[in-house]
MIVEXMI-783429 format. One line per field, with one value per residue (C-alpha): residue in one letter; x, z, y. Coordinates in Angstrom, 3 decimals. Layout:
// MIVEXMI-783429
res <- (a | ...) .
X <- (X | ...) .
Z <- (Z | ...) .
Y <- (Y | ...) .
// end
This chain:
// MIVEXMI-783429
res <- (x | x | x | x | x | x | x | x | x | x | x | x | x | x | x | x | x | x | x | x | x | x | x | x | x | x | x | x | x | x | x | x | x | x | x | x | x | x | x | x | x | x | x | x | x | x | x | x | x | x | x | x | x | x | x | x | x | x | x | x | x | x | x | x | x | x | x | x | x | x | x | x | x | x | x | x | x | x | x | x | x | x | x | x | x | x | x | x | x | x | x | x | x | x | x | x | x | x | x | x | x | x | x | x | x | x | x | x | x | x | x | x | x | x | x | x | x | x | x) .
X <- (17.911 | 16.097 | 12.364 | 10.701 | 9.522 | 12.581 | 14.292 | 17.822 | 20.437 | 23.101 | 25.661 | 24.051 | 21.776 | 19.135 | 15.456 | 13.690 | 10.502 | 7.441 | 6.409 | 3.484 | 1.875 | 2.591 | 0.702 | -2.208 | -2.298 | -5.282 | -3.004 | -1.349 | -4.706 | -6.049 | -2.981 | -3.522 | -7.252 | -6.643 | -4.083 | -6.398 | -9.401 | -7.421 | -5.277 | -7.753 | -10.459 | -7.924 | -6.016 | -9.255 | -10.263 | -6.809 | -6.949 | -10.452 | -9.311 | -6.275 | -8.306 | -10.935 | -8.183 | -6.756 | -10.203 | -11.070 | -7.768 | -8.400 | -12.087 | -13.005 | -10.070 | -12.337 | -13.378 | -9.780 | -8.686 | -11.218 | -9.289 | -9.660 | -7.206 | -4.881 | -3.111 | -4.139 | -6.834 | -8.881 | -6.533 | -3.539 | -5.400 | -6.586 | -3.057 | -1.668 | -4.481 | -3.103 | 0.126 | -1.759 | -3.872 | -0.779 | 0.788 | -2.525 | -2.945 | 0.610 | 0.065 | -3.260 | -1.721 | 1.209 | -1.209 | -3.383 | -0.363 | 0.963 | -2.386 | -3.759 | -0.988 | 2.233 | 1.046 | -0.132 | 2.990 | 5.150 | 3.283 | 3.865 | 7.540 | 7.958 | 6.235 | 8.588 | 11.626 | 10.565 | 10.001 | 13.422 | 15.132 | 13.275 | 14.697) .
Z <- (-26.171 | -23.162 | -22.768 | -19.358 | -19.794 | -21.487 | -19.830 | -18.467 | -21.152 | -21.286 | -20.336 | -16.915 | -17.806 | -15.297 | -16.086 | -15.157 | -13.160 | -15.230 | -13.462 | -15.831 | -14.416 | -10.894 | -11.721 | -12.962 | -9.856 | -7.478 | -4.507 | -6.291 | -7.495 | -3.935 | -2.633 | -5.151 | -4.369 | -0.613 | -1.142 | -3.381 | -1.065 | 1.660 | -0.216 | -2.672 | -0.172 | 2.385 | -0.247 | -1.505 | 2.029 | 2.701 | -0.474 | 0.374 | 3.928 | 2.606 | -0.031 | 2.569 | 4.723 | 1.799 | 0.743 | 4.292 | 4.589 | 1.264 | 1.393 | 5.091 | 6.636 | 9.237 | 10.454 | 10.433 | 12.411 | 15.170 | 18.445 | 20.462 | 23.298 | 23.516 | 20.166 | 19.039 | 16.382 | 14.383 | 11.398 | 13.493 | 15.056 | 11.666 | 10.277 | 13.130 | 12.572 | 9.044 | 10.577 | 13.093 | 10.269 | 8.254 | 11.171 | 11.976 | 8.377 | 8.408 | 11.656 | 10.450 | 7.133 | 8.833 | 11.063 | 8.070 | 6.044 | 8.912 | 9.279 | 5.727 | 3.179 | 4.619 | 5.228 | 1.635 | 0.274 | 2.355 | 0.962 | -2.592 | -1.842 | -0.311 | -3.319 | -5.686 | -3.623 | -3.604 | -7.362 | -7.876 | -5.720 | -7.558 | -10.881) .
Y <- (-17.640 | -19.016 | -18.566 | -18.543 | -22.153 | -23.587 | -26.552 | -26.284 | -26.456 | -29.165 | -26.496 | -26.036 | -23.109 | -22.131 | -22.384 | -19.189 | -18.862 | -18.045 | -14.855 | -14.398 | -17.538 | -16.266 | -13.055 | -15.154 | -17.361 | -17.091 | -16.283 | -13.358 | -12.045 | -12.246 | -10.397 | -7.594 | -7.453 | -7.229 | -4.472 | -2.467 | -2.911 | -1.160 | 1.349 | 2.860 | 3.903 | 5.124 | 7.100 | 8.648 | 9.657 | 11.106 | 13.202 | 14.447 | 15.300 | 17.198 | 19.073 | 19.984 | 21.471 | 23.452 | 24.682 | 25.718 | 27.568 | 29.295 | 30.090 | 29.986 | 31.755 | 33.381 | 29.931 | 28.713 | 31.788 | 31.130 | 30.965 | 27.790 | 28.365 | 31.346 | 31.727 | 28.254 | 28.377 | 25.881 | 26.120 | 25.131 | 22.218 | 20.969 | 21.333 | 19.265 | 16.771 | 16.268 | 14.925 | 12.807 | 11.380 | 10.499 | 8.617 | 6.899 | 5.737 | 4.399 | 2.490 | 1.072 | 0.019 | -1.710 | -3.606 | -4.536 | -5.628 | -7.748 | -9.520 | -9.668 | -9.142 | -10.510 | -14.099 | -14.411 | -12.714 | -15.059 | -18.071 | -16.829 | -16.187 | -19.663 | -21.288 | -19.441 | -20.379 | -24.031 | -23.923 | -22.371 | -25.019 | -27.792 | -26.639) .
// end
């Protein structure tokens, strides 16, 4: 049986990458930290925003039914704002990932590819 750090066998076996050491590397830890610094606060805000909408719809239906323009009321506008918020979060995350996450992930991927070729 081959362990992650075992050398190639005489029969041409392939030595596997030690993914545990990759997880412990400073670059991988930084990638995870950057991801969490963005995702956790944004996810928390999105959940609070959604729960506020649900609570308003449940307990402040008079406020939600307040007409704004014709048959359009506050509840409808806030409901549509939920969709707008979702798309905005997605666009902001993609931009953040392109600038902050992808370069580091690409470096890690290139390092692993180079290590695999060197074996």
